[in-house]
C-alpha positions in Angstrom: 0.0 0.0 0.0 1.3 3.4 -0.9 1.2 5.7 2.1 -0.5 9.1 1.7 2.0 11.3 3.5 2.1 15.1 3.2 5.2 15.7 1.0 5.9 19.0 2.8 6.8 17.1 5.9 10.0 15.8 4.3 11.5 19.3 4.1 9.9 21.0 7.1 8.1 19.2 10.0 4.9 21.1 10.7 4.4 22.4 14.2 1.2 21.3 16.0 -1.7 23.7 16.4 -1.5 26.1 19.4 -5.3 26.6 19.8 -7.0 24.9 22.7 -8.7 21.7 21.4 -12.3 21.0 22.5 -13.1 18.2 20.2 -12.1 14.6 21.0 -12.6 11.9 18.3 -12.5 8.2 19.5 -11.4 5.6 16.9 -12.2 1.9 17.6 -10.2 -1.1 16.4 -10.7 -3.8 13.8 -13.1 -5.9 16.0 -14.1 -3.0 18.2 -17.2 -0.9 18.2 -18.5 2.3 19.7 -19.4 0.7 23.0 -15.7 0.2 23.7 -15.4 3.9 24.5 -18.5 4.2 26.7 -16.7 5.0 29.9 -14.2 7.3 28.4 -17.0 9.1 26.5 -18.8 9.6 29.8 -15.7 10.9 31.5 -14.8 13.4 28.9 -18.2 14.7 27.8 -18.4 17.2 30.6 -15.5 19.2 29.2 -15.2 18.2 25.6 -17.2 17.6 22.5 -16.8 13.8 22.1 -17.3 12.1 18.7 -17.4 8.4 18.0 -17.5 7.7 14.3 -18.1 4.1 13.2 -15.3 3.2 10.9 -16.5 1.6 7.7 -14.4 -1.5 8.1 -16.5 -3.9 6.1 -16.7 -2.4 2.6 -13.0 -2.4 1.6 -12.6 -5.9 0.2 -12.3 -4.2 -3.3 -9.2 -2.3 -2.2 -8.1 0.9 -0.7 -7.1 -0.4 2.7 -6.1 2.0 5.5 -5.9 5.0 3.2 -9.7 4.7 2.6 -10.2 4.9 6.3 -8.1 8.0 6.5 -10.2 9.5 3.8 -13.3 8.6 5.7 -12.0 10.3 8.8 -11.2 13.4 6.9 -14.7 13.5 5.3 -16.3 12.9 8.7 -14.4 15.7 10.4 -15.3 18.1 7.6 -18.9 17.1 7.7 -19.1 17.7 11.4 -17.0 20.9 11.2 -14.5 19.5 13.6 -11.2 21.5 13.7 -7.9 20.4 15.2 -9.3 17.5 17.2 -7.6 15.2 19.7 -7.6 11.8 18.1 -7.8 8.8 20.5 -7.3 5.4 18.9 -7.2 1.8 20.0 -5.5 -0.8 17.9 -6.3 -0.2 14.2 -8.0 3.1 15.3 -4.6 4.3 16.6 -3.0 3.3 13.3 -5.6 5.5 11.5 -4.9 8.4 13.8 -1.1 8.1 13.0 -1.7 8.1 9.3 -4.1 11.0 9.6 -1.6 13.0 11.5 1.1 12.3 8.9 -1.2 13.3 6.0 -2.8 16.3 7.8 -0.3 17.5 10.4 -1.9 20.9 10.8 -5.3 19.4 11.5 -4.5 17.5 14.7 -4.0 18.9 18.2 -2.7 15.7 19.9 -2.9 11.9 19.8 -3.7 9.3 22.4 -2.7 5.8 21.3 -3.5 2.6 23.1 -2.5 -0.8 21.7 -1.9 0.8 18.4 -0.7 -1.0 15.3 1.7 0.8 12.9 4.9 -0.9 14.0 4.0 -4.5 14.9 0.7 -6.4 15.4 0.0 -10.0 16.3 -3.6 -10.2 15.3 -5.9 -13.2 14.5 -7.6 -10.9 12.0 -5.2 -12.1 9.3 -6.9 -15.4 8.9 -9.8 -17.5 10.2 -8.8 -21.2 10.1 -11.8 -22.3 12.2 -14.4 -19.8 11.3 -17.4 -22.0 12.2 -16.0 -22.9 15.6 -17.7 -20.7 18.2 -15.5 -21.8 21.1 -12.4 -21.1 19.0 -13.5 -17.6 18.2 -14.4 -17.1 21.9 -10.9 -18.1 22.9 -9.3 -15.8 20.4 -11.4 -12.9 21.7 -10.4 -13.7 25.3 -6.8 -13.9 24.3 -6.8 -10.2 23.6 -7.7 -9.3 27.2 -5.8 -10.0 30.4 -9.0 -9.4 32.4 -11.2 -12.1 30.9 -14.3 -10.9 32.8 -14.5 -8.0 30.3 -15.4 -10.5 27.6 -19.2 -11.1 27.5 -21.5 -13.1 25.2 -22.5 -9.9 23.3 -18.8 -9.3 22.4 -18.1 -12.8 21.3 -21.3 -12.9 19.2 -20.4 -9.7 17.5 -17.0 -11.0 16.4 -18.5 -14.4 15.5 -21.1 -12.8 13.3 -18.5 -10.8 11.5 -16.4 -13.8 10.5 -19.5 -15.7 9.3 -20.1 -13.2 6.6 -17.9 -13.6 3.6 -17.6 -10.0 2.5 -17.0 -8.8 6.1 -14.4 -11.5 6.8 -12.6 -10.6 3.6 -12.5 -6.9 4.5 -11.2 -7.7 7.9 -8.5 -10.0 6.5 -7.3 -7.4 4.0 -7.2 -4.6 6.6 -5.4 -6.7 9.1 -2.8 -7.7 6.6 -2.5 -4.1 5.4 -1.8 -3.1 9.0 0.6 -5.9 9.7 2.7 -5.1 6.5 2.9 -1.4 7.3 5.7 -0.1 9.5 5.7 3.6 10.3 9.0 3.7 12.2 10.8 5.9 9.7 8.0 8.4 9.6 7.1 8.8 13.2 9.6 11.6 13.8 7.5 13.8 11.5 4.6 13.7 14.0 5.3 16.8 16.2 2.0 16.9 18.1 2.0 15.7 21.8 1.3 12.0 21.9 0.1 9.9 24.9 0.8 6.2 24.8 -1.2 4.0 27.2 -0.3 0.4 27.1 -1.3 -2.8 28.9 1.7 -4.7 30.2 0.0 -8.0 29.3 -0.9 -6.9 25.7 -0.1 -9.9 23.5 -1.4 -8.2 20.2 0.9 -5.2 20.4 3.3 -6.1 23.2 4.9 -3.5 25.6 8.1 -3.4 23.4 5.9 -1.9 20.7 4.9 1.0 23.0 8.6 1.5 23.9 9.5 1.7 20.2 6.7 4.3 19.6 8.0 6.3 22.5 11.6 6.2 21.1 10.6 7.5 17.7 7.8 10.0 18.5 9.4 13.3 19.3 6.8 14.5 21.8 5.5 11.4 23.5 4.6 10.3 27.0 4.3 6.6 27.9 2.1 5.1 30.6 1.9 1.4 31.3 -1.0 -0.3 33.0 -0.6 -3.7 34.8 -3.1 -6.5 34.7 -4.2 -5.1 31.3 -4.2 -6.4 27.7 -4.9 -4.8 24.4 -7.9 -2.6 25.4 -7.0 -0.6 28.5 -10.1 1.7 28.2 -12.2 -1.5 28.8 -10.0 -3.5 31.2 -8.7 -0.7 33.4 -11.0 2.2 32.7 -10.5 4.3 35.8 -6.7 4.5 35.4 -7.0 4.8 31.7 -9.4 7.7 32.0 -7.2 9.3 34.6 -4.2 9.3 32.3 -6.2 10.7 29.4 -7.7 13.4 31.6 -4.3 14.5 32.9 -2.8 14.5 29.4 -5.6 16.6 28.0 -5.6 19.1 30.9 -1.8 19.6 30.5 
């Protein structure tokens, strides 16, 4: 996939906007949905305009990959008249936030990334060897979390339903492979905006070493680890996750 990067960045990194940001956009992951952000949305809504677009993950089997999702985000922000938002992304949502910041550096106030792809990702979205086996899918969903009690029947049914539908499954496979092939390490230094990295110490999809590599290559990053936490800190350890996000936004 050819990355859509702002060519002006190569010569002169663009400084981040200085205006106070009041819009927060929450970007879910490949098997995530809007409910993943319920507690953070509640936490932030008193002081910010909080937006939760539903990424069109299931209509990209004809091509376009991650760039199409970046285009969708740009269209969404323009339609809602959102200027210089704070982008908060989990997993693939974090990857989209990074790509958006690279393509539109003057349109982003800051980033919060948690379990983000973009460097390395060990995801079962790349293939479905036992697509009809409900218990297998349930186990794969549980593997993403350190706190297994987070996984309920509704979540498993949501993922199971996706992989039963050929066009949805194909879209997921193509997006997952696109994300796995793409390594942004050599481009991260162009992202000048403040970035908060929040990572679960028990994340097996994007392990803690991935967070450390993001921290090393992002010029203006802060890193927070959370123990007893896997790939989705906003669901597994919401109180501490929300505290870190609130502190970062206030600063």
